[in-house]
C-alpha positions as CSV (number, residue, x, y, z in Angstrom):
1,M,149.1,-164.8,-61.8
2,S,148.9,-161.2,-61.1
3,L,145.6,-159.3,-60.6
4,H,146.4,-157.3,-63.7
5,C,146.3,-160.6,-65.8
6,L,143.3,-161.8,-64.0
7,L,141.5,-158.6,-65.0
8,R,142.2,-158.8,-68.2
9,G,141.2,-162.4,-68.9
10,T,137.9,-161.7,-67.2
11,I,137.3,-158.8,-69.3
12,R,138.1,-160.6,-72.5
13,L,135.8,-163.4,-71.4
14,E,133.0,-160.9,-71.1
15,R,133.4,-159.2,-74.2
16,K,133.7,-162.8,-75.8
17,H,130.6,-163.4,-74.4
18,V,128.9,-159.9,-75.4
19,A,130.1,-160.2,-79.2
20,T,128.5,-163.8,-79.4
21,R,125.1,-162.6,-78.2
22,F,125.4,-159.8,-80.5
23,F,126.2,-161.5,-83.4
24,L,123.7,-164.4,-82.7
25,Q,120.8,-162.2,-82.4
26,R,122.0,-159.9,-85.6
27,A,122.7,-163.0,-87.4
28,L,119.1,-162.2,-89.0
29,S,117.7,-159.1,-90.0
30,G,115.6,-157.1,-92.2
31,A,115.5,-158.8,-95.6
32,E,117.2,-162.1,-94.1
33,V,114.3,-162.4,-91.4
34,I,111.8,-162.2,-94.5
35,N,113.5,-164.5,-96.8
36,A,113.9,-167.2,-94.0
37,L,110.1,-166.8,-93.5
38,R,109.0,-167.1,-96.5
39,P,107.5,-170.4,-96.6
40,F,105.3,-169.2,-93.5
41,Y,104.5,-166.1,-94.9
42,F,102.9,-167.5,-97.9
43,A,100.9,-170.2,-95.8
44,V,99.5,-167.4,-93.5
45,H,99.4,-164.3,-95.4
46,P,96.1,-162.5,-94.8
47,D,95.5,-162.2,-98.5
48,F,94.7,-165.7,-99.0
49,F,91.9,-165.3,-96.6
50,G,89.6,-162.9,-98.1
51,Q,86.8,-165.2,-98.0
52,Y,87.6,-165.9,-94.2
53,P,87.5,-162.4,-92.3
54,R,87.6,-164.3,-88.8
55,E,90.9,-166.2,-89.9
56,R,92.5,-163.3,-92.0
57,Q,92.1,-161.1,-88.5
58,V,93.5,-163.7,-86.5
59,N,96.6,-163.8,-88.8
60,E,96.9,-160.1,-89.1
61,N,97.1,-159.7,-85.4
62,S,99.5,-162.8,-84.9
63,L,101.6,-161.2,-87.8
64,K,101.6,-157.8,-85.8
65,R,102.9,-159.3,-82.7
66,L,105.3,-161.8,-84.0
67,N,106.9,-158.5,-86.0
68,G,107.1,-156.8,-82.7
69,Y,108.5,-159.7,-80.6
70,L,111.7,-159.9,-83.6
71,E,112.0,-156.3,-83.4
72,N,112.6,-156.5,-79.8
73,L,115.1,-159.3,-80.0
74,Q,116.7,-157.1,-82.3
75,K,117.0,-154.1,-80.3
76,P,120.5,-153.1,-79.3
77,G,121.3,-154.7,-75.6
78,S,118.2,-156.7,-75.9
79,R,118.6,-159.5,-73.2
80,S,115.3,-160.9,-72.9
81,V,111.8,-160.6,-74.4
82,Q,108.8,-161.6,-72.5
83,P,106.9,-164.6,-74.0
84,I,104.1,-164.7,-76.2
85,K,101.6,-167.2,-77.6
86,L,100.4,-167.2,-81.1
87,T,97.7,-168.4,-83.4
88,F,97.8,-168.6,-86.9
89,Y,95.6,-170.3,-89.4
90,V,98.0,-172.0,-91.8
91,R,96.9,-172.8,-95.8
92,E,97.8,-176.3,-96.9
93,T,101.0,-176.1,-99.1
94,K,102.6,-178.7,-100.8
95,D,106.1,-178.0,-99.4
96,S,105.0,-178.9,-96.0
97,S,107.3,-181.0,-93.7
98,D,104.6,-182.7,-91.7
99,P,103.2,-186.3,-93.0
100,Q,100.1,-185.8,-91.0
101,Q,99.5,-182.2,-91.8
102,A,96.6,-183.7,-94.5
103,L,94.8,-185.3,-91.1
104,L,94.7,-181.8,-89.2
105,T,93.9,-179.8,-92.3
106,S,90.6,-178.7,-92.1
107,A,87.7,-178.5,-95.1
108,T,88.3,-175.5,-96.0
109,G,91.9,-176.0,-97.1
110,F,93.8,-174.4,-93.5
111,R,94.2,-175.6,-90.1
112,S,94.6,-173.6,-87.0
113,V,98.3,-173.7,-85.2
114,S,99.0,-172.1,-81.6
115,F,102.3,-172.1,-80.4
116,A,104.5,-170.2,-77.7
117,L,107.7,-168.1,-78.3
118,H,110.2,-167.9,-75.6
119,T,113.7,-167.5,-77.8
120,K,116.5,-165.6,-77.1
121,D,117.8,-164.8,-80.8
122,V,116.3,-164.3,-83.8
123,L,117.6,-167.3,-85.8
124,S,116.0,-169.9,-83.4
125,T,112.8,-167.7,-83.3
126,V,112.5,-168.1,-87.0
127,K,113.1,-171.9,-87.2
128,N,110.7,-172.2,-84.2
129,V,107.9,-170.5,-86.2
130,L,108.6,-172.7,-89.1
131,K,108.5,-176.0,-87.2
132,S,105.8,-175.1,-85.0
133,C,103.7,-174.6,-88.6
134,S,105.1,-177.8,-89.9
135,L,107.1,-175.8,-92.5
136,P,110.4,-176.6,-94.1
137,V,113.8,-175.0,-92.5
138,E,116.2,-176.9,-95.0
139,H,116.4,-173.4,-96.9
140,M,118.3,-171.9,-93.4
141,K,121.2,-174.1,-93.8
142,G,123.1,-171.1,-95.6
143,L,122.0,-168.9,-92.8
144,Q,123.2,-171.2,-89.8
145,A,126.5,-171.4,-91.3
146,L,126.6,-167.6,-91.5
147,A,125.8,-167.2,-87.8
148,K,128.6,-170.0,-86.9
149,A,130.9,-168.1,-88.8
150,S,129.9,-164.6,-87.4
151,Q,130.0,-166.2,-84.0
152,S,133.7,-167.4,-84.4
153,S,134.6,-163.9,-85.9
154,A,133.2,-162.3,-82.7
155,E,135.2,-164.6,-80.5
156,A,138.4,-163.9,-81.9
157,S,137.7,-160.0,-82.4
158,I,139.4,-157.4,-80.7
159,P,138.2,-155.1,-77.9
160,F,136.2,-152.6,-80.1
161,Y,133.2,-153.7,-82.6
162,R,132.4,-151.8,-85.8
163,P,129.2,-151.7,-87.2
164,I,128.6,-155.0,-89.3
165,K,128.0,-154.7,-93.3
166,W,126.2,-157.9,-94.5
167,D,127.3,-159.2,-97.9
168,K,124.4,-161.5,-99.2
169,S,127.0,-163.6,-101.5
170,Y,127.9,-165.3,-98.4
171,Y,125.2,-167.4,-98.4
172,T,122.2,-168.4,-100.8
173,F,118.9,-169.6,-100.4
174,T,118.4,-173.5,-102.1
175,G,116.2,-175.8,-102.0
176,F,112.8,-173.5,-101.5
177,R,110.5,-173.2,-104.1
178,D,107.1,-172.2,-103.1
179,P,104.3,-173.1,-105.6
180,E,102.1,-170.4,-104.2
181,E,104.2,-167.7,-104.6
182,E,103.3,-166.8,-108.3
183,E,99.4,-167.0,-106.8
184,L,100.2,-164.4,-104.4
185,Q,101.8,-162.5,-107.1
186,Q,99.0,-162.3,-109.2
187,A,96.9,-161.6,-106.5
188,T,98.6,-158.5,-105.7
189,R,100.1,-157.3,-108.8
190,V,97.4,-155.3,-110.3
191,E,95.2,-153.1,-108.0
192,P,91.7,-152.3,-109.6
193,T,90.2,-148.7,-109.2
194,L,87.6,-148.3,-107.1
195,N,85.0,-147.8,-109.7
196,M,86.3,-151.2,-111.4
197,W,86.0,-153.2,-108.3
198,L,82.7,-151.9,-107.5
199,Q,81.3,-152.7,-111.0
200,K,82.3,-156.2,-110.3
201,N,81.3,-156.8,-107.0
202,E,78.1,-154.5,-106.5
203,A,75.8,-156.9,-107.6
204,E,77.0,-159.8,-105.5
205,A,77.3,-157.6,-102.4
206,T,73.9,-156.5,-102.5
207,K,72.6,-160.2,-102.9
208,K,74.9,-161.4,-100.1
209,H,73.4,-158.4,-97.9
210,N,69.7,-159.0,-98.8
211,D,70.5,-162.9,-98.0
212,S,71.8,-161.9,-94.8
213,L,69.0,-159.7,-93.7
214,P,67.1,-162.9,-91.5
215,R,70.2,-163.4,-89.8
216,R,70.9,-159.5,-89.2
217,K,67.5,-159.6,-87.7
218,E,67.8,-162.4,-85.7
219,L,71.3,-161.2,-84.2
220,K,69.3,-157.7,-83.3
221,R,66.5,-160.0,-81.6
222,L,69.4,-162.4,-79.4
223,K,71.3,-159.1,-78.7
224,E,68.2,-157.3,-77.2
225,K,66.8,-160.4,-75.3
226,L,70.0,-160.9,-73.6
227,C,70.8,-157.5,-73.0
228,L,67.3,-157.0,-71.2
229,K,67.6,-160.3,-69.5
230,F,71.1,-160.1,-67.6
231,D,70.7,-156.2,-67.6
232,L,73.7,-155.5,-70.0
233,A,74.8,-152.2,-71.0
234,D,75.8,-153.8,-74.6
235,I,77.3,-157.0,-76.2
236,R,80.0,-156.5,-78.8
237,W,82.6,-158.7,-80.6
238,Q,86.2,-157.9,-80.6
239,R,86.7,-159.8,-84.2
240,S,85.0,-158.9,-87.2
241,W,83.0,-162.1,-87.3
242,G,80.1,-162.8,-90.2
243,V,76.3,-162.3,-88.9
244,A,76.2,-166.4,-89.1
245,H,79.0,-166.5,-86.6
246,R,77.3,-163.9,-84.0
247,C,74.3,-165.5,-84.0
248,A,75.7,-169.0,-83.0
249,Q,77.5,-166.9,-80.3
250,L,74.3,-165.8,-79.0
251,Q,72.2,-168.8,-79.4
252,S,74.9,-170.6,-77.5
253,L,74.6,-168.0,-74.6
254,N,70.9,-168.1,-74.8
255,R,71.3,-172.2,-74.2
256,L,73.6,-171.6,-71.5
257,S,71.4,-169.1,-69.9
258,M,68.4,-171.6,-69.8
259,Q,70.4,-174.8,-68.9
260,N,72.5,-173.5,-66.1
261,P,70.9,-170.0,-65.0
262,E,72.5,-170.4,-61.9
263,A,75.9,-169.5,-63.4
264,M,74.5,-166.6,-65.5
265,L,73.3,-164.7,-62.2
266,N,76.9,-163.5,-61.7
267,L,76.8,-161.7,-65.3
268,Q,73.8,-159.4,-64.1
269,G,75.2,-156.1,-63.5
270,M,78.2,-156.8,-65.6
271,N,79.1,-154.6,-68.9
272,A,79.8,-156.9,-71.8
273,S,81.8,-154.6,-73.6
274,G,84.2,-153.9,-71.0
275,D,84.3,-156.3,-68.2
276,V,83.8,-159.8,-69.6
277,M,85.7,-161.1,-72.3
278,L,84.2,-164.9,-73.9
279,G,86.2,-166.7,-75.8
280,T,84.5,-169.2,-78.8
281,T,86.4,-172.3,-78.1
282,D,84.8,-175.0,-75.5
283,V,82.0,-172.5,-75.1
284,H,79.8,-174.1,-72.2
285,H,82.6,-175.2,-70.2
286,Q,84.7,-171.9,-70.4
287,W,82.2,-169.7,-70.4
288,T,80.4,-171.4,-67.0
289,K,83.6,-171.3,-65.6
290,L,84.5,-167.9,-66.0
291,F,80.5,-166.6,-65.0
292,E,81.2,-168.6,-61.5
293,Q,84.6,-166.6,-61.1
294,L,82.6,-162.9,-61.8
295,S,82.4,-162.3,-58.0
296,S,86.5,-162.5,-57.5
297,I,86.8,-160.8,-60.8
298,R,84.8,-158.0,-59.6
299,V,87.2,-157.8,-56.7
300,L,90.2,-157.5,-58.7
301,H,88.4,-155.0,-61.2
302,Q,88.1,-152.7,-58.0
303,Q,91.7,-153.2,-57.0
304,T,93.0,-152.3,-60.5
305,Q,91.0,-149.1,-60.3
306,W,92.5,-148.5,-57.4
307,L,96.1,-148.9,-58.7
308,K,95.4,-146.7,-61.3
309,E,94.1,-143.8,-59.2
310,R,97.5,-144.4,-57.1
311,I,99.8,-144.1,-60.2
312,S,97.7,-140.9,-61.3
313,L,98.3,-139.4,-58.0
314,L,102.1,-140.3,-58.1
315,L,102.7,-139.4,-62.0
316,G,100.9,-135.9,-61.7
317,G,97.3,-136.6,-62.4
318,V,98.2,-138.4,-65.9
319,E,95.7,-141.2,-66.2
320,V,96.7,-144.8,-67.2
321,I,94.6,-146.2,-70.3
322,H,94.2,-149.4,-72.3
323,T,92.5,-149.1,-76.1
324,E,92.2,-151.8,-78.0
325,R,93.0,-149.5,-81.0
326,L,96.7,-149.2,-79.5
327,G,97.0,-153.0,-78.5
328,P,95.5,-156.2,-78.0
329,A,92.4,-156.5,-75.2
330,E,94.2,-157.7,-72.3
331,P,93.1,-160.1,-69.7
332,I,92.3,-158.5,-66.2
333,T,94.8,-160.4,-64.2
334,E,97.5,-159.3,-66.6
335,L,96.7,-155.7,-66.3
336,Y,96.5,-155.8,-62.7
337,S,100.1,-157.8,-62.6
338,S,101.7,-155.1,-64.8
339,L,99.5,-152.0,-62.7
340,C,101.3,-153.9,-59.5
341,T,105.0,-154.1,-60.7
342,F,104.8,-150.4,-62.3
343,H,103.3,-149.2,-59.0
344,N,105.9,-150.8,-56.9
345,N,108.8,-149.4,-59.3
346,L,107.2,-145.8,-58.7
347,I,107.2,-145.7,-55.0
348,S,110.6,-147.3,-54.7
349,Q,111.6,-143.9,-55.4
350,R,110.0,-140.5,-54.6
351,L,109.2,-138.3,-57.5
352,C,108.9,-134.6,-57.5
353,L,105.8,-134.3,-59.8
354,H,103.2,-131.2,-59.3
355,P,99.8,-133.1,-58.4
356,R,98.0,-131.6,-61.2
357,S,100.7,-131.1,-63.9
358,L,99.9,-133.9,-66.3
359,E,96.1,-133.6,-66.1
360,G,94.7,-134.3,-69.4
361,L,97.4,-136.6,-70.2
362,S,97.3,-140.5,-70.7
363,L,99.8,-143.2,-70.2
364,I,99.7,-146.6,-71.7
365,L,101.6,-149.5,-70.0
366,E,104.0,-152.2,-71.8
367,K,105.7,-155.3,-70.3
368,G,109.1,-155.8,-70.7
369,R,111.9,-153.3,-70.7
370,S,112.0,-150.7,-73.3
371,S,112.5,-146.7,-73.6
372,P,109.6,-144.7,-73.1
373,R,108.2,-143.3,-76.2
374,L,105.4,-140.7,-77.1
375,H,102.6,-142.2,-79.4
376,E,101.6,-140.5,-82.4
377,M,98.3,-140.1,-80.8
378,G,99.4,-138.3,-77.8
379,Q,99.8,-141.2,-75.4
380,Y,102.8,-141.8,-73.3
381,V,103.9,-145.4,-73.7
382,I,106.1,-146.7,-70.9
383,S,107.6,-149.9,-69.7
384,T,106.1,-151.4,-66.5
385,N,110.0,-151.8,-65.4
386,C,111.1,-148.2,-66.6
387,D,113.4,-146.3,-64.2
388,P,111.6,-143.8,-62.0
389,A,114.2,-141.1,-62.4
390,R,114.1,-141.4,-66.2
391,L,110.4,-141.7,-66.1
392,Q,110.0,-138.6,-64.6
393,A,112.7,-136.5,-67.0
394,F,110.3,-138.1,-69.8
395,L,107.1,-137.3,-68.8
396,Q,108.1,-133.4,-68.0
397,S,110.0,-132.7,-71.0
398,H,107.4,-134.2,-73.6
399,A,104.5,-133.0,-71.7
400,S,103.8,-130.2,-74.2
401,I,104.1,-132.5,-77.3
402,A,101.8,-134.5,-75.8
403,R,99.2,-131.9,-75.3
404,E,99.4,-130.8,-78.8
405,R,99.2,-134.5,-79.9
406,T,96.3,-135.5,-77.9
407,Q,94.5,-131.8,-78.8
408,H,95.4,-132.6,-82.5
409,Q,93.9,-136.1,-82.3
410,K,90.7,-134.8,-80.6
411,L,89.9,-132.4,-83.7
412,L,90.9,-135.3,-86.1
413,Q,88.3,-137.6,-84.4
414,A,85.8,-134.8,-84.7
415,E,86.1,-134.2,-88.0
416,E,86.1,-138.1,-88.8
417,D,82.8,-138.5,-87.1
418,A,81.5,-135.3,-89.1
419,V,82.8,-136.7,-92.7
420,I,81.5,-140.2,-92.2
421,E,78.4,-138.8,-91.5
422,L,78.4,-136.7,-94.6
423,C,79.4,-139.7,-96.5
424,L,76.4,-141.8,-95.2
425,H,74.0,-139.1,-96.3
426,S,75.3,-137.7,-99.1
427,L,76.1,-141.2,-101.1
428,S,73.2,-142.8,-99.5
429,L,75.4,-145.5,-98.1
430,Q,73.6,-148.0,-95.4
431,N,76.7,-148.0,-93.4
432,L,80.3,-147.0,-93.7
433,S,83.0,-148.1,-90.8
434,K,86.6,-148.7,-90.8
435,E,89.2,-151.4,-89.3
436,P,90.9,-150.1,-86.1
437,S,94.2,-150.2,-88.3
438,V,93.1,-147.2,-90.2
439,T,94.3,-144.2,-89.0
440,C,91.8,-140.7,-88.2
441,S,93.8,-139.2,-91.0
442,Q,93.3,-142.2,-93.4
443,M,90.0,-142.3,-92.8
444,I,89.3,-138.6,-93.3
445,L,91.3,-138.5,-96.4
446,C,89.3,-141.6,-97.9
447,C,85.8,-140.1,-96.9
448,K,86.7,-136.7,-98.8
449,R,87.5,-138.6,-101.8
450,L,84.6,-141.0,-101.7
451,L,82.7,-137.7,-101.7
452,D,84.6,-136.2,-104.5
453,Q,83.8,-139.1,-106.7
454,R,80.3,-139.5,-105.6
455,S,80.0,-142.7,-107.2
456,P,76.2,-144.0,-107.9
457,L,77.4,-147.7,-107.5
458,M,78.1,-147.3,-103.9
459,L,74.0,-146.7,-103.4
460,G,72.9,-148.5,-100.5
461,L,76.1,-150.5,-100.0
462,H,77.7,-151.5,-96.5
463,I,81.3,-150.1,-96.8
464,C,84.4,-150.9,-94.7
465,V,87.4,-148.8,-95.0
466,S,90.7,-151.1,-94.9
467,H,93.9,-151.7,-96.5
468,F,92.4,-154.0,-99.1
469,Y,89.6,-155.0,-101.6
470,S,87.4,-157.9,-100.0
471,L,83.9,-158.7,-100.6
472,M,82.6,-160.3,-97.3
473,Q,80.2,-163.3,-96.8
474,D,77.4,-161.0,-95.5
475,G,77.5,-158.3,-98.1
476,D,79.9,-156.0,-96.8
477,L,82.6,-154.4,-99.1
478,C,86.2,-153.5,-97.5
479,I,87.9,-150.9,-99.8
480,P,91.3,-149.6,-99.3
481,W,91.7,-146.3,-97.9
482,D,94.3,-145.2,-100.3
483,W,91.8,-146.4,-103.5
484,K,92.6,-145.7,-106.8
485,S,90.4,-143.6,-109.0
């Protein structure tokens, strides 16, 4: 066999492999993914958990992470995606494929499901999600046939690839009828005006808030006691749990301090708002284990700070940060690992950045391989494995835009703080807050419209600006930022 023939055969095999992977990754996209995951969405949709704020928040966060995972799989040239572990609260549905589901469902009508995703294409990801939640997959047969046909077409393709136009007539979804679809449509079909919502829920919100006052008082007492006892700067919660749930957590922490005071000694001097994260499962065992490890965690925290300083010196003074508004809370061990990878990547190639050329700017690290980008709030978002030469060029070319966005965000934040304070006094609200997913611009617009309307129904209420209407168990009222007047 001639060398020319051998090379031609090798190239053909490589094209076949690339095309196959391309078609498998793109076999489901956009509307196809939504249709394939319809049983899943109707089982976990946050709108169905309005009376369970903790479960709703968990599902919202997990859905965001799942969507990001699917988007990464669909990116051109994507070879691998970092594994993720997800938790969902799944409502009991009639279409469950698991005969034991009733045994796992709580009295509230839903169950907790946790699973890990480490898949290489969208099709297998969707199947994995459905099966992990004990939901039907029969409606995906048409999609699987399409994927196989696409793969066969890829294997027979000629050396160049044209953009694919999906023809939905090639497959249909059969055998699936979700009984909850009409329920969701009824819940979201007509959005009430703000006054309509307040008129309907103001009295019940006031009653629930008054009923929660003893629990709020007890929560304040426990928090002050524990902060004083262990010299804590603050105790806060990552999720928007109810007052009763928060009280139960602090009572558990208080009991642990009396039953195992030796383990709690390590907690003194630590800041609960930044350095120590306590989960809510297997409380005493897990908390005691964490407290016993705090001395080593302190050392790891010091090494993490040192790595941030070294990276800042290498990158012209840019500050490495992590904010919960831009991503989920990250354990110190994972952050340290990301910083090590990024630092080692930087020192492998000498960069030519002025020592203070990027002072005042900030950088957020993300795992995996992705193109560097600039967040709308002004932060650089950089992959831990980003090529140093490409990173330097991106940092320098986007520095002026980053400064403009950072300054604009500071002005927006100041305006948001001022307009919230004005709303509290002008509308006589007890409290006004927002969910992390609501931007400064959205909050400012919402508050200005509230000031223009000045509804007497808001007197003395606890308002949380969100993306939907909801009455919380402690009397807080969630309203969408873009409410209708």
